[in-house]
N, C-alpha and C positions, 0 to 999 in steps of 0.2 A: 578541479577534479579532486575527488576524495580517493584515498588509497589506504588500505588497511590489511593486516595479516589476519586471516581466519584459520582456526583449526576446525576442519570440516570432517564429518563422518563420511564413510563410504555411502554412495547413493546410486540407486538404480536410475537409469535415464534412457529415454528414447533419443536417438542421435541420427544425424544425417551428415555425411562427409562431403565437404566442398574442397576443391583443389584449385589453386590459382592465386593470383595477386590478392593479398588481403584487402586492398583498397578497391578492388574491382569485381570480386566474386559476387555471384547473384544470391544474396541471402534469401530473397523471396522464394527461390527454388526450394530451399531447405524448409522454410516455415510452411509453405503450401503443401509439401509432401507430408510433413508430420500432421498438419491439420486434416489432410485427406485421409491419412491412416487412422487417425482418431475417429473421424466421422464414419469410416467403414466399420469400425469396431463399436460404434454407437457409444462413445465415451467423450466427456469433455476434456479439454487440455488447458483450461484456464482456472484461475483461482489461487487461493493462498496455500493449497496443498502441493503446488508445483513451483519450480523456479526455472526461468529462462536464462540460458547462458551459452557462451561460445568458448571453446577451448582451442587455442592456437598452438599447434604442435611443432612448428618449425621456426627457426631464427630467420627473420626476413632479411637480415644483413648478410647471411651466408648461403641461404637456400634460394635457388633460382625461383623467380616469381611463379612460373608455371607449375612448380612442384610443392608449393606451400600448402599444408593441410590444415583445415579448420573443421572442427566438429561442432555443429550447432545442436544444442541439447535442450530437452525438456526433462528436468530432473525431478524425481519424486521426493517429497519432503516427509511423507508419512508411509508407514508400512502398508496401509490400505491401497494407496496409489501405486506403490512398488509392486504389490501383488497383481493389481490391474494391468500394469505394463507387462508383467511376465506372462499374463494369459492372453495377450493380444496376438492376432494374426498380423505379422509385419509384412507390408508391401510398400511399393513406391520408393524403394531404396532406404527405408527407415530400418535402423538396427537397434538392438537392445544392448546396452553397455553398462559398465559399472564405473562410475567416477571414483578414483582412488581417495582413500582417507589421507589426511595429512595437512600440512600448512599451505594455504593458498594465499596469494596476493590478489586482492579484489579491488578493481577500479570502478568507481561510480561517476558517471558523467551527469552533471546537473546543468540544465540550461537549454538554450535553443539548439535544435537539431543541426542547424547549419554551422555550428561551432564544433560538432563532433569530430571533424577531421583533425582539429588541433589536439584533441584528446588522444586520438590514435597516434598522432605524431610524437607527442610526449612519451607515450608508452613505448613505442618501437624505436624512437630516435634517441631517447635518453635512458629510460629505466631498464628496458630489456638488455641493451648492450652492457649496462653496468652489472646486471645480474650474471650475464654470461661471462663477463670478465672475472667475476668472483669465482665462478665455477672453474675457469681455466687456472686462475691463481691457486685455488685449492688443490687441484691436481698437481700443479707444478711444485707447490710446497711439499705435498706428500711424496713426490719423487725425490726431492732434495733431502728431506729430513724425515725419513720413514719412522725412525725411532722416536722422534719428538712428537709425532701425531698418532695418538692411539687409534688403532684400526677401527674400533667401534665408533669412536667419535668422528672419524673421517667419513665413515659410511653414513652416519646419521646426518652429518652436515651436508653431504652430497644429496641425500634424500630431501632435505629441506630446500636446498637451492633448486633441485630438479622440480619439486612440486611448485615452487614459486614460478618457474619458467612455464611448466605445463599449464598451470592454472592462472596464468598471468592476466587473463582478461575475463571478467564477468561484468561487462559494462551494462549499465541500465539503459540499453538502447531500445528496449521495448518502451512503450509509453510509460512515463514515470507514474506509478500508482501509489507510491509510498514516499514518505519523507519525515523530517523531524522539525518541530517548531518548539523552541525553548526547552529542548531536552525531552520532548514527548512525541511519540509516533503518531502520524496521521495517515489516512488512506484517501485516495482520490477515487470516487465512485462515478466520475463522469457526469456530475450533476450540472444542470444548466447554469446555476449560479457560480460554479467553480468552487464552492465551499468544500473544505476538507474536514473529515470527521475523525475524531480520536479512535484509536483501536481498542482502548480499554476504558472502563468507567473510572471516575475520580476515586482514588483510593485503592484501585486494583493493580496487580502486578502482571496479570495475564488476561486475555480476552474472556476466559470462562469464569474469572473471579467476580464476585458480587460487587466488591468495592465498598465504599462508605455510603451511609444514608444521610440525607440532609433535608431539613424543612426548607420550604421555599423562601429565598431571600436571606438565609442564614449561611455563614461561612465556617462556623465552628462545629466540631463533632460533639455529639451528646448521645445519651442512651435513653432519654425519656422524651417522647414526642406527644405533646398535648397542647391545648390552648394555654394551659397554665405555664408552660415552659417556652412558649413562642416569643421570639424577640420582638416582633412588630405588632403585638396586640394580644389582648386576653380573650377576644371572641370576635365573631364576624361584625358585631356592632360596637366593638371597642378597639378599632385598629389605630395604630400610631403612625404607620407609613404605608404607602400604596393603598390609600383610602379612596373613597368616592369623590373627594374634594381636592386632593393634592395634584391630580392630573398625571400621576406616574403610572404608566401602563407597561413599562418594561423595567427589568431589574437594572438598577444603577450598578456601575462597575464595582463599587465598594461592597455591594450585596451579592455579587456574582461569584459563587464559590469556585467556578472554573477559572475565572480571571484572577482571583485572589490566590488560588492554590498553585496554578501552573504558570501564570504570568504570560509574557509575550503577547501574541495575538489571540490567545485562547479566550473563549467565552462560552456561555451557555447558549444553545440554539433557541431560536424563537419558535412559536407555534407553526408559522408558515414554513420554516426550514425543516421541521419534522415532517410536515405535509409533503414537501419536495422530496425528502428521502423516501417516503412511503410511495409516492406517485412514480418516481423515476428509477426505482430499484426493484429487484426481484426478492421477495421475502419468502423464506422457506423455514418452516418450523422444524426443529430437531429436538429429540429427547436425550441425545447423547453426543453433544458437540465434541468432535475430534476425540471420541472415546474417553471423554472426561466424566461422563455421567451427568453433565449439566444441560438443562433444557433452556430453550430460548429460540430466537430467530437469527438465522444467517441472512444477512442483507448483502446482495451482490449487485454489482453494476450490470447494466443491460448487456454489455459486451462480455460479461463473465470473467474479466481479467482482474477484478479486485473485489474484496468483500470485507465485511466486519461481522462481529457477533455481538448480539444484545442478550445477555443472560436474563432469564425470568427470575429476578432477585426478590420479588415480592415488595412489600413496604412495611414500615414500622409504625405501630401505634402503641403509645405508652412505652413499655420496655420489651414488647413482643415483635417478632418478625412474622408477618402473615403472608400466606399464599406463595411462599418461595417455591420455585420450580414449576409453577403453573401460570403466574401472572407477572408481567413486567410493568413497572411504574417509573417513568422517566420525565423529570421536570423539563419544561421549557422556560424561557425567560419572560413569557407573556402572561400578564395578569388577565384573569377572566374579565370579559367586558359584558357579562350577563349580570344584571342587577341582583337577581335572586342568588347568585353565587359570588358575591363580592368578596367573600372570605376565601375564595379559591383562585387557583392559577391553572393554566392549561398544561396538560401532560400528554405524552405519547404513552398510551396504555395498550397492552396486548395480551392475549391468550392464544391458544392454538387456533381458535376459530376466527379470530379477527385481530387487526391492529388499527387503532384509532388515534390520530395525531392531535385531536382537539377535545380531549376529555377534561372536564372540570374536576379538580381534586382539592380538598381542603388543605390550606397552606401548611398547617402544622405537621402533617404526616411526613415521616421520613421516607424519602424515595431516592432512587438511583439518579446519577447525573452523568451525562456523556458530553464531552466538549466538542467544539467546532472551532475552526480558524480559517483565515485567509493568510497563508504563510507570509511572514515579513521577508522582503527582498531588498537587496542592496540597490541604491539609486542607480538607474541606468542612463540618466540624462535625457530620457525620452518620456514625455508625459503621456499617460494613457487616459484617453478621454472617452466618456460614454459607457454604455453597458456592454457586457460581453456579447460578441456577435453570435448569431445562431448558425451553427454548422449542421448540415443534414446530409444523408446519403439517400439518393433516389435512383433506383435501377442501376446500381453500381457506380454512380457518378456522385462525387462530393460537390455540394453546392453551398454557397454562402452569399449574403447580400453585399459583401465587401470584397476587396481584393485580398487574396490569400495565397499561401504557399503550402504544398503538401510534401511531407518527408516520410520515408519508409523507416523500418525498424533499425536500419544501419545509419540513418541520418542523411541519406541521399535525397536530393531534391527531385521528386518525381511528378511535379506539377503538370508537366506537359503530357504525362500519361493518363491524366484524369479522364475518366470515361472508359479506359481500357486497363484499369489497375487490377492486378491479381488480387484474389481474396486475401485479406489480412488486416493487420492493425496499422493505422497511419496517424501521424500527428499533423494537424492543420493549424498553421500559424496565421493569425490575423492581427497585424500590428504587433503589439507587445503581448498579446494573449494567445494561448495555445490550447487546443482542444483535441482529445483523443477520439478517433472514430474507427469503426470496423466496416470494411467493405466485404460483402459476401453475396 
């Protein structure tokens, strides 16, 4: 379990109050009510503009189980979503609230859903009692030594500890859609391959940033992109590597700028992996991504709970940037297999009218690069054999050709309810592999 202190701004949120034993309350009731409310108002409640979290308001060691309060929340991360929430007609027990600004302790559970109980046990059995003891000790010290503890300092320290307690849990109990590999963020778009995609281009600090431009098979930055400056040959008929005769059809690791720049499990996607992203995700063109003025495609998972942004950064020829804001050029690691284009490699190219994952482009052009990975995991002692299983939802029933278990957003095993599952997001575990699905 990861834990960290975050200084968070005030956030508008939809919330649903649950009361009862934290380990037994029906979280499905809350999520279903909020999803129903959003559907009634004809708005989505998934994506990178919102955050799912639960705030636990009572100390489970002193408050009777039947009286413990939990607010399940969908918090707005942008002003646009906050204004949308404020304009909603709220029904089904859903309320509008404001999550206070301050310092929050955030816990993130990573791993199988059947181990989530141990995470809750650590939070409420060890960490929360320690925080509460600090609060009691602080009050006691202020009582004994009022002149030694400045009043302002005392009040500020109480606010910090109180916000730690109130915000003690923001567990990633929704299906994990983001993570970090070798210091760089990835997003899980629910692809059949299980591949994770980087959230930014190589050389970019934010999703809307263009990042750096690279010729195919080069790993060093430069400003002049022509055959005369290309590392692997002076023309289509004078290639030094990845030729018609050397049998190399994919970039070697040494020539993969993603692998060489980010390390770990990161690499450049193949042509087929770009095609998978195009086929299994929802692509929406925008001229103003998150009010940044940047044009490109928002690429969302089919369930709508995760997305990434591909800016239309154009490409570089010689020392000029061409078509920025209207055309995206993204390298794959796949060499063109068309003899007429042997000096080319495959790209994902897009404009507002189309996105094409198998476009041939001359290798010396400077183009954008987006990384992919299969995150490295610690050995589990269990060997995973074979391809990832196919999990599908048919008429509200989750089906798979192998034995599987189903877990809800709180980590409870709900396999026996398959066929009568409430609408919502579930994790399906097949052996050592886990897939996110939505039942609706």
